[in-house]
C-alpha positions in Angstrom: 16.9 13.8 2.2 14.4 12.6 -0.4 14.8 15.8 -2.5 18.5 15.3 -2.5 18.1 11.7 -3.6 15.7 12.8 -6.4 18.3 15.3 -7.6 21.0 12.7 -7.5 19.1 10.1 -9.4 17.9 12.6 -11.9 21.4 13.8 -12.5 22.9 10.3 -12.9 20.1 8.6 -14.8 18.0 11.4 -16.1 20.2 11.9 -19.2 19.1 8.5 -20.4 15.5 9.4 -20.1 12.8 6.7 -20.6 15.5 4.0 -21.0 16.7 4.6 -17.5 13.2 4.6 -16.2 12.4 1.2 -17.8 15.7 -0.3 -16.6 15.2 1.0 -13.1 11.6 -0.2 -12.9 12.5 -3.6 -14.1 15.4 -4.0 -11.7 13.4 -2.7 -8.6 10.7 -5.3 -9.1 13.3 -8.1 -9.0 16.5 -7.2 -7.1 17.3 -3.5 -6.9 16.5 -1.4 -3.8 15.8 2.0 -5.3 12.1 2.5 -6.3 11.3 3.9 -9.7 9.4 6.8 -8.1 12.8 8.6 -7.7 13.1 8.9 -11.5 9.4 8.8 -12.4 8.6 11.9 -10.4 11.2 14.3 -11.7 10.7 13.1 -15.3 6.9 13.8 -15.0 7.7 17.2 -13.5 10.1 18.1 -16.3 7.6 17.1 -19.0 4.0 16.8 -17.6 2.5 16.1 -21.1 4.5 12.8 -21.1 3.5 11.8 -17.6 1.0 9.1 -18.7 3.6 7.6 -21.1 6.2 7.6 -18.3 3.7 6.0 -15.9 2.8 3.3 -18.5 6.4 2.5 -19.2 7.1 2.2 -15.4 4.1 -0.1 -15.0 4.9 -2.4 -17.8 8.6 -2.7 -17.1 7.9 -3.3 -13.4 5.4 -6.0 -14.1 7.9 -7.7 -16.4 10.5 -7.3 -13.7 8.2 -9.1 -11.4 8.3 -12.1 -13.7 12.1 -12.0 -13.5 11.9 -11.8 -9.7 9.6 -14.8 -9.7 12.2 -16.7 -11.8 15.0 -15.7 -9.4 13.0 -17.0 -6.5 12.2 -20.2 -8.3 15.9 -20.8 -9.0 17.4 -19.4 -5.8 14.8 -20.9 -3.4 14.4 -20.0 0.3 18.2 -19.4 1.0 18.1 -16.5 -1.5 15.1 -15.0 0.2 16.8 -15.3 3.6 19.7 -13.2 2.3 17.3 -10.4 1.5 15.2 -10.4 4.7 15.3 -12.0 8.1 13.9 -15.4 8.9 11.0 -13.8 10.8 10.1 -11.7 7.8 10.3 -14.6 5.5 7.8 -16.5 7.8 5.6 -13.4 7.8 5.6 -13.2 4.0 4.8 -16.9 3.7 1.9 -16.3 6.1 0.6 -13.5 3.9 0.7 -15.8 0.9 -1.1 -18.6 2.8 -3.8 -16.2 3.9 -4.2 -13.8 0.9 -2.6 -15.6 -2.0 -2.2 -13.4 -5.0 -3.8 -10.5 -3.1 -0.5 -10.3 -1.1 1.3 -9.6 -4.4 -1.2 -7.0 -5.5 -1.0 -5.2 -2.1 2.8 -5.1 -2.2 2.7 -3.9 -5.8 0.6 -0.9 -4.8 2.1 0.0 -1.5 5.7 1.0 -0.5 6.3 -2.5 0.8 9.5 -3.9 -0.9 7.9 -5.4 -4.0 11.0 -7.5 -4.9 10.6 -9.5 -1.7 7.1 -10.6 -2.8 8.0 -11.3 -6.4 11.0 -13.4 -5.3 8.9 -15.1 -2.6 6.3 -15.9 -5.2 8.9 -18.0 -7.0 10.2 -19.5 -3.8 6.8 -20.6 -2.7 5.9 -21.7 -6.3 2.8 -19.5 -6.5 0.7 -21.0 -9.2 -1.1 -19.3 -12.1 1.7 -17.2 -13.6 -0.6 -15.3 -16.0 -2.7 -14.1 -13.0 0.5 -13.2 -11.1 1.5 -11.0 -14.0 -2.0 -9.5 -14.2 -2.1 -8.7 -10.5 1.4 -7.1 -10.8 0.2 -5.0 -13.7 -2.9 -3.8 -11.9 -1.0 -3.1 -8.6 1.9 -1.4 -10.2 -0.3 0.5 -12.6 -2.5 1.7 -9.8 0.5 3.1 -8.0 2.6 4.6 -10.9 -0.3 5.8 -13.0 -1.8 7.6 -10.0 1.5 9.4 -9.5 1.7 10.3 -13.1 -1.9 11.6 -13.3 -1.5 13.7 -10.1 1.7 15.4 -11.4 0.2 15.9 -14.9 -2.8 17.7 -13.4 -1.2 19.6 -10.6 2.5 19.8 -11.3 4.8 20.9 -8.4 1.8 21.8 -6.2 1.3 18.1 -5.6 5.0 17.3 -5.1 4.8 17.4 -1.3 1.8 15.1 -1.2 3.4 12.6 -3.6 6.7 12.5 -1.8 5.4 12.6 1.8 1.7 11.6 2.1 1.3 9.3 -0.8 2.7 6.4 1.2 -0.1 6.8 3.8 -2.7 6.9 1.0 -1.5 3.6 -0.6 -1.4 2.0 2.8 -5.0 3.2 3.6 -6.2 1.9 0.2 -4.5 -1.4 0.8 -6.2 -1.6 4.2 -9.6 -1.1 2.6 -8.8 -3.9 0.0 -7.8 -6.3 2.7 -10.9 -5.5 4.7 -13.1 -6.1 1.7 -11.3 -9.4 0.9 -11.6 -10.6 4.5 -15.3 -9.7 4.6 -15.9 -11.5 1.3 -14.2 -14.7 2.7 -16.2 -14.4 5.9 -19.6 -14.1 4.3 -18.7 -16.8 1.7 -18.0 -19.2 4.6 -21.3 -18.4 6.2 -23.2 -19.0 3.0 -21.3 -22.2 2.4 -22.0 -23.5 5.9 -25.7 -22.7 5.6 -26.0 -24.5 2.3 -24.2 -27.5 3.7 -26.5 -27.5 6.8 -29.7 -27.5 4.7 -31.2 -31.0 4.6 -31.3 -32.7 1.2 -34.8 -33.4 0.1 -35.5 -36.7 -1.5 -38.3 -36.8 -4.0 
């Protein structure tokens, strides 16, 4: 199924080369359902020496698309988000933002979680600090797409099965580690803060 989709996308869009990759990456981060991987992977396989360039183009255009998704969410509001996902999922996404803040955007940028939902939700919930939002998008998207590009550049078709079948599990595992580190940081930060507040103030 996935290989057929790769062939179809490559046949329809592949003739436009990097332009198609940029457009698809931008749209996927804001409103389009097809991920750029379906074009990035065959393009890297067809020209491994250009893999890093393709990965960089995908990263930059996806991060810019995230800004557009933010604008869409800011203008469309919650009703627009409810047209994309169920009410329960909107509540779950809002909970992720309340708990993790920009980390939620970064995790969705790196994993196969629908990224456009989080970019639009960022605008809906008026997530502050837009430059940091762009930076987190850049790091998350870069971590995902540049890793794909490097793997294909180094190993070619030998790594295709891993990239198309097991890569999702890898990104989820890495995201889980990041969440665990973040929660541990918050936990120990609270402990240190409570101990500092509990210490009596000495008067000289």
